N, C-alpha and C positions, 0 to 999 in steps of 0.2 A: 311904544309898541314896535315901531319901525326899527329902533335901535336893537331891541331884543331879537327881532327876525334877522337883522344883519349879523348879529353876533352868532346866531345859530348857523347861518349859512357860511360864515367865514371862519368860525371857530370849531364848535363841537361837530358840525355837520361833516361827515366823511363820505365823499362821493363813491369811493371804492366799496366801502361797507354797505352803503345804501343800495348800490347796484347788485351786490351779492344777495342782499335781502330780497330784492325784486326777483332775481333769478331763482332763488330758493322757493319763493312763494309761487312762481309760475310753474316750476317743475313739480312742486307738491300738488298743485291743482290738477296738473296733467295726469300724474299717477293716480290721484283720487278719482278721476273720471275715465280712466282707460277701460276698455272692455275687459271683463274678468278673465276672458280666455287668453289675454295677453300674458298672464303670469304662469300659465300652465300648471296650476295647483288645483288638484281635484277638490271639488266642494267649496271653493273659495267664496265667502259671503261678502256682502257689501261692507259690513262692519270690519271684517278682516282686511279688506282692501284699503279701508281708511287707515288702519294701523300701519300697513305697509307704507302708505303715503306719509304718515307722521314719522315713521322711521327714516325715510328718505330726507325729510326736512331736518331731522336731528343730525344725520350724517353730514349734510351740507353746512349747517350752522356751526357744528362743533369743529369741523375741519377748517372752514374758512374764517372762523371767529368773527363773523359779521356782527354778532352781538356777543357779550360776555358769556362764557360757558354756563354759568349758573342761571343766566337769563334764558338760555336755551332750554334748560331743565324745567324752569317755570312755565315756559311756553308749551312744552310737551304735556305737562300736567293739565294746563288750562284747556288745550285742544281736546285731550282725552275726555275731560269732564264735560265740556260743552258740546262735543260732536260725536262721541263714541259711547258714552256711559248711559246707564238707564235713567240718569237725571239730566240728559242733554236736551237741547231744543226739541220741541215736539216734531218739527218738520225733519229732523234727523233720525227720528225713531219710527219703528214700524213693527209688525209682527215678526216673530222669530223665523217664520217660513220665508218672509220677504227679505229681511235684513240680516238674519243671523243673530247670535247671542250678543246682547249689549253688555258692555263692561260694567261691573258693579262699582258704582261711584264711591261707596264706602271703602272698598278695597283700594281704589286710587288714592283717596285721602289718607288712608292708613299707611301709605308709603312714607309719610312724614314722620311717623312714629314706629316704623318697622323695628323689631327687636335688634336687628343688626346696626341700625342707626343709633340706637341707645348705647350699644357697645362702643361705637365710635365716639359718641358724645362723652361717655365715661372717660375715654382716653384724653379728650380735650380738657376735661375738668381736672384730671390728675396733673396734666401739664401746667395749667394755670396755677394750681395750688403749689406745685413744686417750685415754680418760678417766684411766686409771691412770697413764699416763706424763706427762700434762699436755699432750699434743699438741693436744688440742682447745682449750685455753686459748691456746697459742701461735698456732694457726691463726686463732682469733677476733681476737687482737690484730693480726695481720698483715692480715687481711681488712678490719678496721674502719678502718685508717689512711687509705685513699683517700677515705673519706666525710667527713673533716674534722670540724668541730664545729657546723656549721649544723644546727639541730634537725630540719628535714624530711629532710635527707640522712642524718642519724644514724638516723632511722626507716627510711629505705630500706635502709641498711646492715644493720640488724637483721633486716629482712624477708628480704633476699637471703641473708645468712649463715645464718639459721635454715633457709631453704629448702635451701641447699647441704648443710648438716649432715644434714638430714632425708632426703636422698637415700641416705645411707650409714649413718646412725645412727638408731635407733628414735626416732620423733617424740616419744614420751613423754620419753625421756632428753634429747633436744635441747631440748624446752620447759623442762624443769627446769634444764638447764645455762644456757640463755640468760636465764632469769629470775634466776638467781644473778648473772649479769653486770650485769643491770639494777638490782639493788638499790641500789648506790651512786648510780646516775643519778637515781633517784627523789628522793633527798635534795636534789638540786640544782634540782629543778623546783618551781614553785609548787603548794601543796597544793590550791588551788581551780581550777587550770587543767586543760585537757583533754589536755595532753601526756602525762601519766602513763597515761591510758586508751589513747591512741594507741600508745604503746610496749608496753603490756601486751597489747593486741590483736594487735600485730605478731607475737607469739610463736606463738599457735595458728594464725593465718592462714598464716604462713611455714612452720610445721611441717606443716600439713595439705596445703598446695599443693606444698611441696618433696618430700613423699613420693611424688608421682606421677612424679618424674624418672627413677627407676631401678626395675628389677624387684624390688629388695629394699627399696625405700623404705617400703612398707606392705603388710600381708598381702593386701588385695584384688588388688594387682599380682601377687603370687605365685600366687594362684588363676587369674588370667587367663592368665599365662604357662604354668602347668601344663597347662591344657586346650588352649591354642593349640598347644603343642609335643608333645602326647601322640602317640607314634608309632602307637598303635592307634586314635587318634581323628582330630583335625583336622590334626595334623602340619604346621603352617604354617612351622616353622623360624625363628621370631622369635628373634633373638639379643639379647644385652645391649646391643650397640652400636646395633642397629636401634631398640630401645626408646628409648635415650637420644637418638638422632638426632632423633626426633620430639618426645619429651616434654620434654627439657631446654629447648629454645627456647620451647615452650608455657608451661612453668612460669615462665620469666623474664618473659614477656609478662604472665602472670596476676599475678605478684608486683608488677610495676610498676603495673598497673591497681589492684590491691588497695591499694598505697601511696597512690594518688591518692584512692581512696574513703575510706580511713581518715583522711587529712588533711581531706577534705571534712566528715566527721562530727565529727572531733576535732582542730581546728586548735591549733597551739602558740601560747601567749602569750609564751613565752621563746624568743628567736631562736637562741640558741646553747646547746650542751650539751658539757660536757667528759667524755669517756669514759675511764674507767680500769678495765680488765678485771682483776679480781683473780684470783689463782690461781698455783700453783707448777708449773713445768716441771722434770721430773727430768732433770738433766744427767748422763746415764750412757750406756753402750753400748746398754742395752735400749731407750732412747728412740730411738736411731738405728735400731735393728732395727725398731721399730714404724713409724717414718716411712718407711723403705725398703720394708717389707712392704706398708704401706698404699698407697703409690704404685704398687708393682709389681702388687698385686692389682687396683687400679682399671684400670691399663693393660691387664692380661690380660683383665679383664671386657669391656673395650671392643674390644680388637684381637686377643685370644687366638684366637678362632675363625678369623679371616681369615688371621692370620700363622702360627699354629702348630697349628691344628686342635683346640685345647682349648676345650671348652664352659664356660660360666659356672659350672655346677654343680661341675665338677671344680676349677676355679680357687678356689672357696670353701674347699677343703681346704687351700690354701696358708697363709693366716693361722692357721688352726686348728693345723696341724702345726708351723709355724715358732714361734709363740708358746708352744706346749706344750713344744717341744724346748728353747727358750732360757730357759724359766722366766718368761717375761713374764706368762703366764696360769697361775695355780695352781688347784688343786682348789677352793679357797675362792671364787675368782673365778667359777667356773662356776655358783655359786649365784645370781649376779647376772643370769644369763640369764632372760629372761621366758619360762619354760617353759610357762606357761599359754597363751601365744600359739601356741607350738609344738604343744601338745595340740589347740588349736582348729583349726589348719591341718590337722593329721593327721586329725582327725575329719571335716572337710570333704572331704578327699581320699578317705577311706574311704567316705563317702556317695556320691560320684561314682563310685568304683570299683564299688560295689554296683549302681548303675544300669546300668553298662556290662557288668560281669562276669556278671550274671544274665540279660542280654539284654533288660532292661526298656527301656533306651534305644532299642534297635533296634525293638522292638515298637511303642513310642510313635511313632517316626518313620513306621512303616508305617501306623499307624492314624489319625494326625492329619494332615490335609492342609496341612502347613506351607507348601508351595509356593504355595498360593493366598492366603496372608496378605500384607498390605502391609508390606514391610520397614521403612519409615519409621515406621509405627505401632508395630511391635514394638520398634524402637529407642527411641522416645520413651517408650512406656509402661514398658519395662524400666528405663530410666535414672531415670524419675520415681519408680517403686516403690523402686528402690535408694536414691535420694536421700532419700525420705521415711522409709524404714525406718532408714537409717543415722543419721538425726538422733535416733533414739530408742533404738536398740540398737547393739551393736558392729558396726562396718563389716566386721569379719572374719566375723562370723556371717551378715551380710547377703550377703556375697560367697559364702560357703559354701553358702547356700541357692540363690542365683540363678544363679551361673556354671555349675554342672553342668546345670541345666535349659536354660539358653540355649545351651550347647554342643550339646545334643541338637537344639534348635530350629534352630540354624545348620546343623548337619549335614543336617537334613531339608530345609532350603530350598535348599541348594546354590548354584547360580548366581543364584538369585533375590535374593541379597543384594548383587549386584554394583553395583546402583544407589546403595548407601550405602557402598560401599568394601569389602564382604565381611565375613567373620566377625570379623576383627580390630576393626572399628569397634564391633561389638556388645559383645564381651567386654572389650576395653580401655575401652570406654565405661562399662561397669559399674564398673570400677576408678576411673575419673574421677568418676563420680557418687558413689561411696562417699567419696572424698576431699573432694568439694565440700560434703558435709554437715557444717556447723559452726555451726548456728543456736543451739544450746543448750549449757549447761554440761555436760550429760550426753552430748553428741554424740560427743566424742572426749576422750581423756586430756589432750591439750594445752589444750583448752577448759576442762576441770575445773581444771587447774593455774593457768591465768590467772584463772579466777573465784575461786579460793581466796585470791588476794591481797587481795580485798575492794575493789580499785580499779575493777573492771568490774561493772556491773549487767547483769542478764539482758537488759534492753531494748537496752543497748549492743551486746551480743554478737549479739542478734537482727538488728539493723540491718546490722551488718557481715557477719554470716553469710549472710543472705538475699541481699544485693547481690553479694557475692563468689561465692556459690554459684551464682546464676543465670548470671553472666558465665562462670564456669568450665564449666558445663554447655554453654552455647551455643558458646563458643570451642573447648572441648575436643573435643566431638563433631564440630563442623565441621572442625577440623584433622585429626582421625582419618580422616574420610571423604575429605578432600582428599588426604592423604598416602597413604592406602590405594589410592585410584584411580590415583595417580601411580606406584604400585609401590614407594614408599619403605618402607612398613610392611607 
């Protein structure tokens, strides 16, 4: 027993993180018990003040990373259920006149199976099946052929292919896969040249930018789509095809610009590279099933709503059901799903649900004169905050914090946002800002994977990350405003 205590105190026990947990707990309790007049929100109830305290806790835990980000989401859901819901401890409950509207506990638990999470889950399943069957290797070989062997075009090929894969496959998985393909290429390049750095940097840049292309490409997109399409909220009706119609051309343009920037910073000394993508493709009927299902799912995501009335969330069940029925995906394969991301997304949804379900969002809209604020200032500040935070903490956590707040702000401003293209520009702008954050090795998992090779220094990543990030913010937000005003988005 003494040995185990010593090991905890000397090994896993982190004094700094423990201190941050204590500070977070103290500040949460203080906010929980402040006089309601302190917040200057008309009609603020006890329950709504508890939600504010839980939000403060989430901000502190996500920013300081005192506990893992997914653990913060679980803590949010736990406290909401036990202290704010209609199934909470009896001493936390009271009449509606005394405490305000309690949160529906069924709605909190339903965040785990929100239709948008099913959409995200469908993307994970497609990725696992593609990797397991070797379809990803086959696609990479086919897609790389048109780029030939000239070094700078090989770089462009890796950027574009990484971007395409990241639209439908986790950017972390895509980065790991593409790095595997690059390993034999590195041997053919001069050890003292900059070509290795260029190709290595193509992986995180391609993965981060490519994720913007579809609603399932990265968790911030999922948050934006969730609040944009919430029937009880903004209800904008953005479809999978609407998203891709705007974002895919934008991603391609950004990848080409990134290609030129990387070549500028890290020019090749060797003019040609021979690409040989290693890996096995399973030649059996299951691979055919995966290929057909993959293509059919993407087709239905793009055209299903227009042609058959099926929304993207429903379509996500197609690969899950087909692969389970045919034995392509087994129980063991389900362990490869990044459940920590699913938990994080669910926690963010629960936080937003609490703001709406308790009436806090409505009260905030009435109390704060959002309509008098300049929409351009709101957009710029929100995107810059998101960009800066996402460079240091998880972009999923950043989106979970900012999107629910901005959804409330946008609802309060109404037609005041028309000059910048409306609500879509703000919320999708947040998703773009999160993906644009790639300055540091800790900014995104693809950055960490590239940095782990030892071929890229932090200064190299900073140069590319800042330049590509700034271009992405300017072009991305500009394109959103333009297409939203034209009625495309």
